[in-house]
N, C-alpha and C positions, 0 to 999 in steps of 0.2 A: 580403397583403403579398408582393411579389415579392422573391426572394432571388437574389443572384449568388454562385455557389460556385466556389472554386478549390481545387485539391488539389495536394499535393506529397508525394513519398515521402521517407523519411529512413531512415538506418541508422547504428548506431554500435556499437563494441565497449566492453564494460565494462573498467574498469581492471584487474580481475582476475576470474577465473572464479568464479561462485557455485555451490557444490556443495551439493545437498540430497539427502535420501533418495530423491527422485523424479527426480534427474538433475542435469544441469549447464546453467547459463545463462551465456553469455559475450558475447552480442550481442542487440541489440533492433532491430527495424525496423517500419515502419508508415507512416502517412500523417498529414500536417498538413492542417488544414481552415481555410480563410479564407472567411467568409460576410459579405457586405455587403447591407444592406437598402436600401429606397427613400430612407431618410433619411441615407444614407452612414454609418450606424453599423456597426461591424465586430465580429464575434465570431470567436474562435479556438478550434479544437478539435484533439484528437489522437486517433488511432486506433492502438492498439498491442497487438494480440493476442499471446498467448504460445504458442499452439499452431498448427500448420500448417493444421489443418482450418478454424479460424476465420479465419486469414489468407486462405485461398482464398475463403471465404464473403464476407468484406469486400471483397476485390478484385473479385469478380463484381458485387456490388451497386454499388460505387463506379464501375465502368465504365459502368453504366447510368444514373447520375444525370446529368441535364443541367446545364449551367452556369447556367441560369435556371430557377427553380422556385418555386412558391408555398409560403410558410411552413406553411400548413395541411396541404399535402400531405406535407411532411417530418414534421410532428408525427404524422400518421396512420400513416405507414410505420414510424416510430421503434420502436414497441412490438414489431414483428415482426423487427427486425434483430438480429444478434449483439450481445452485451453491449458489447464494445469499440467497436463502431460507434455504439451508442446513447450511450456516453459522449461521443464526439467531437462528434456533432451536438447532443446535449443541452447540452454545455458552451458551444458557440458560440451556440446560441439563448438560453441564459441570459444571456450577456454582451450580446447584442443587446437583450434585454428589460430590461437594467439590474437583473437579479436579483443579479448579481455583477459585479465589475469596477470600473474607474475611475469609471464614471458611476453606480455604486450608492451606497447610503447609507454603507457601511463601506469602500468601496474594496477593494483586495487586502490582506488581513491577512498578517502574517509569522508563520511557525511558531515555536513555542518550541524549545528545545534538543532535539535528537533523541537517541534511543537509538543506540548503536554496534552495527553488525552484524558479528558474528564468525563465522567457520567454524573447525572444529577443526584448524587448521594447527599446525605445530611451534612457530611463533613466538608463539602466542596468549598464553602466560603473560607474555612480555616486553611484549606490547602492553598487556595489562590492568594490569600493574604500573606502566607509564608513565601510563596513563590514570587509574588510581586515585590516584597521587601528584599529578597535575595537578589533578584535580577536588577533592581534599582540600585542596590549597593555596588554591583559590579558594572553598572552602566551598560547593561546588555538588554537586548530586545526580547521580551517575553511573548511567546505565541501560545495561545490556548485553543484547544479544540473541544467543544462541549457537545455531548450527545443530548439532543432534545427530541421532543415527540414521545416522551416516556410518561410524563405527568400531565396534569391539566394545564391548559393554556395559561391560566392565571398564575399558577404556581411557577411555571417556567419563565414567564415574563418577570416575575419578582426576582427569580434567581439571576437572570441576566442583568436586571437593574442593579442588583447588589454587586455583581461582578464588575460592571462598568464603573461603579464608584470606587472600587479597589484598584483597578488597573491603571498603571502609569500611562501618560499620554502617548508614549512611543510603542506601546504594546499592541498586539494584534489578537483578535478574537474570531474564531470560526465556529459557526453553528452547524452541526451535522444532524440532519433530520432523518436520513436513511429512508426517504420516500414516505414519511409518516404524516404529512399534512395534505389537506385538500387546498384548492387554489385560493379561495377567499381568505382562508387562515394564513396562508403563505403571503398573500398580498398585504394583509394587515401588518404582519411582521416586517415586511419590506418597507412599508410606509413609515413605521416607527423608527426603523434603523437606517434609513437611506442617508441621513446626514451624520451618522456616527463614523468618524474617521478611523476608529480602531477596529471596526468590523472589516475583516478581510474578504469574507464571502459567506453565503449560506450554501451549504453543501447538500445536494440532492433533496430539495424541499418537497418535491412531488414524486409520485410513482414513476417508475422507469419509462413507461410508455407515453407519458404525458409531455411530449416534446413541445407541443404548441404552448402549453401552460408555462413550461420552463423558459421558453423563448420570451414570452410576455414578461415574466418576472425579471429576466436578465436586462430588460430595458429600464427597470426601476432600481436594481441593486445587483452587485456582482453575485453571480450564481456559478457554483462549481458542480460539474457532473461527476458522479462516481458510478453507481450501479447502472445508470443508463448506458455507460460506455461498455460495460460487460454484456448487457442485454442487447445492445445495438452497436457493434464495433464501427459501423460506418460513420457514427457521430465523431469519432476521433479525427476524421478528415474535415468535418463540416462545422463542429462547434468551435466558435471563435473565443469563447471565454475560458475560464479555468477548467482544467481537467485533472481530477484526482486519479492518478494511475497506480494500480496495484499489480506490479509486474507478475507475481506468481499466479495471478488469476486470469491474466489477459492473453496468454499465448507466448509465442516465441519472442524472447526478450531482445533478440538482435534487431527487431524492428523499432522498438522504443529506444534502444541504444543509438540507432542511426538518427532518430528524431532529435535526440538531445545533443549529439555530436554536431548536428547541423544547426543548432541554436533555435529550435522551435520554441515559441513563446507559450506561456500560460500552462505549463505542466507542473504538477506537484507530485512527488513520489511518496507513496504510502505503504506501510507495512500491512501484511495480512497474517502477521504472527508466524514468522518462518524460523527455521533453525539457523545455525551459523552459516550453513552453505548458501541458503537463499539470501541471508542477510548481507553477504558480501556484495551481491548484485544490487540490493536495495540501497546500500550506502554508496556504492560507486555511481549509480544513476542519480542519486540525490546530489552528490558532489558535482556531477556534470550539470545538473539543473541549476545549481547555485552559481556556476560559472557563466550561465547563459544570460539572455537579455531580460528575464523576469525572475530573478532569484527570490526564493521564499523558503521558509523552514519546512523540511520534510516532516511527514507524520510517522515517526518511528516508535511511538507509544513507549517511551522510557518507563521502566519499572513494572511492565505488565508481564514480561516473560521471566522464567526462572533463571538463576545464575548457575548454570552447570556447563559442562563441556559440550553439551548438545548445541550450545549457542556460541561456541568458540569461533573465532575468525580463522582457525586452522581446520580445514576440512577433515584431515586425518583424525583429529580429536573428536569431531562431530560424528564421524563414521564409527569410531570405537564406542562412543557414548550411546549410540542408537540401540 
């Protein structure tokens, strides 16, 4: 099957800077992909690496791709490409093949209510107090994800203590460390929080390669892996606890789609700040996860991305806005 490929670059600034123990993120850039087959069926994809090395690799490969190419050739090359590029083309091919999208059995599913992403800014207590009251009034479950590993241990302990005093009994709290703790520090946190029913998990408390330490901690408290899964994809098959899956960064999304259709447990779908084209996938996968055996709030970071057509659910509008 012959494919016609078009590419467009995009860039945007986040509404505010995301600060983690690994650095700061305040903008995203990448490429949008539009693929049309012989039957005039269109598939859309997004390529949005988060590090400069992968951006350069993707740019080199994309400049070599011809505007007309055989589908089989793309499928053969896909497995050797950077992960973010695999997502973009895998997503577009899945839509052309009606595995997902408006011509598929389920169409595009809408995600359930997201967790709220917080960093440890001065106004965090006021934010949480407002959200707790709002969700309690609606009798809804509030899920918060707090970035930690940014301030002193003592400061962050006090922040978490204040949050727990504010949060309703049915709420959920996730602490995201981004690999910023060493083992004894993480163990001390686990010991303090192991009997806290509102704590859903601690996310990536140790560096990506410290699998032994992460395994030990998982025996004390729920541990979710994030960066470790990108660093070592084999852990996707072996880690039995929670996995934070960021589809745009981990490769061909057809693999994760199959996992969720098959009802694989302990997956959570997370944004990596995508445009509306990538967002359709994030929301669809999050909806599938929510229908599965271990439903939980996805991490869609509401309020962090601008409100423009670049984030529309209609890919034609996203394409025009880029």
